[in-house]
C-alpha positions as CSV (number, residue, x, y, z in Angstrom):
1,M,-11.4,11.5,-5.4
2,A,-9.3,11.4,-8.6
3,W,-10.4,12.9,-11.9
4,A,-11.0,10.6,-14.8
5,E,-9.6,11.8,-18.1
6,D,-13.0,12.7,-19.5
7,E,-13.9,14.6,-16.3
8,Y,-10.7,16.5,-16.4
9,C,-11.3,17.4,-20.1
10,L,-14.8,18.7,-19.2
11,L,-13.3,20.6,-16.2
12,V,-10.7,22.4,-18.4
13,N,-13.3,23.2,-21.1
14,A,-15.8,24.5,-18.5
15,I,-13.1,26.7,-16.9
16,E,-12.4,28.1,-20.4
17,G,-16.2,28.5,-21.2
18,S,-15.8,26.4,-24.3
19,P,-18.3,25.5,-27.0
20,L,-19.4,21.9,-26.8
21,W,-17.6,21.1,-30.1
22,T,-14.3,22.3,-28.5
23,L,-14.7,19.7,-25.7
24,L,-14.9,17.0,-28.4
25,A,-12.0,18.4,-30.3
26,D,-9.8,18.5,-27.2
27,W,-10.8,15.0,-26.3
28,T,-9.9,13.6,-29.7
29,G,-7.0,15.8,-30.3
30,G,-8.0,16.4,-33.8
31,E,-10.3,18.3,-36.3
32,D,-12.2,15.3,-37.6
33,E,-15.8,16.2,-36.9
34,A,-17.0,12.6,-37.7
35,E,-14.7,11.4,-35.0
36,W,-16.0,14.0,-32.6
37,R,-19.6,12.7,-33.0
38,R,-18.5,9.3,-31.8
39,H,-17.7,10.8,-28.4
40,V,-21.0,12.7,-27.8
41,P,-22.4,9.6,-26.0
42,R,-19.5,9.8,-23.5
43,F,-19.8,13.5,-22.8
44,A,-23.6,14.3,-23.1
45,P,-24.4,12.3,-19.9
46,L,-21.4,13.7,-18.1
47,V,-22.3,17.3,-18.9
48,A,-25.9,16.6,-17.9
49,H,-24.7,15.0,-14.6
50,W,-22.5,18.0,-13.8
51,H,-25.3,20.4,-14.7
52,R,-27.7,18.6,-12.3
53,A,-24.9,18.7,-9.6
54,G,-24.7,22.5,-10.1
55,L,-21.1,22.5,-11.4
56,V,-21.7,23.7,-14.9
57,R,-24.0,25.9,-16.9
58,L,-24.9,25.7,-20.5
59,V,-25.4,29.0,-22.4
60,R,-26.5,29.9,-25.9
61,A,-23.6,32.1,-27.0
62,A,-23.5,34.4,-30.0
63,G,-20.0,33.5,-31.2
64,W,-17.8,31.6,-28.9
65,A,-18.0,33.9,-25.9
66,Y,-19.3,32.3,-22.7
67,L,-21.2,34.8,-20.6
68,P,-22.5,33.1,-17.5
69,D,-25.4,35.4,-16.9
70,T,-26.9,35.6,-20.4
71,H,-28.9,33.2,-22.5
72,Q,-28.6,30.3,-20.0
73,V,-30.2,27.0,-21.2
74,A,-33.0,26.2,-18.9
75,A,-32.5,23.1,-16.8
76,A,-35.6,21.5,-18.3
77,D,-34.1,22.0,-21.8
78,V,-30.6,20.6,-21.1
79,P,-31.4,17.0,-22.0
80,D,-32.9,18.0,-25.4
81,V,-30.0,20.4,-26.1
82,L,-27.4,17.7,-25.3
83,A,-29.3,15.1,-27.4
84,D,-29.2,17.4,-30.4
85,P,-26.2,16.6,-32.6
86,D,-26.2,20.1,-33.9
87,A,-25.4,21.4,-30.4
88,W,-22.0,19.5,-30.6
89,A,-21.2,20.6,-34.2
90,W,-18.6,23.2,-35.2
91,R,-20.0,26.6,-35.9
92,A,-18.4,29.7,-37.4
93,S,-17.7,32.2,-34.6
94,E,-20.6,34.5,-35.5
95,E,-23.2,31.8,-35.2
96,E,-25.0,30.7,-32.0
97,V,-23.2,27.9,-30.2
98,I,-23.8,26.0,-26.9
99,C,-21.0,26.7,-24.5
100,V,-20.3,25.0,-21.2
101,G,-18.9,26.9,-18.2
102,L,-18.3,26.5,-14.5
103,A,-21.2,27.4,-12.3
104,A,-19.0,27.4,-9.2
105,A,-15.5,28.8,-8.6
106,H,-13.0,26.2,-9.7
107,A,-11.1,26.8,-6.4
108,D,-14.1,25.3,-4.6
109,L,-13.9,22.0,-6.6
110,T,-12.2,19.3,-4.6
111,G,-13.0,16.6,-7.1
112,P,-15.7,15.6,-9.6
113,P,-19.2,14.7,-8.4
114,P,-19.7,10.9,-7.9
115,R,-20.3,9.1,-11.2
116,Q,-23.8,8.0,-11.9
117,P,-24.2,4.3,-12.6
118,A,-24.6,3.6,-16.3
119,A,-28.2,3.5,-17.5
């Protein structure tokens, strides 16, 4: 199965352990935070789907450091976190941010999980 552009962008950011805002900045190719917000509806369901499929984890990171075994966002809290516009907003590096990282070794990924039908 081929990677869609948004899936590939999420994959790269998950490999890097990026803050959610970085995912949006990479997708838009710019620093316009208002433009980033327009793309949250594209990525929030995708991140949630990958989380349910066990491919990514969300963590609350002090600064921009993704540490997979600390401060994980509980599965029950993921929808609320992804629905919060502040979770996607730029933060100074010393503030808490939500980061996305791979839950599985990227060598094990043969392709993205099947897309869910649009709700």
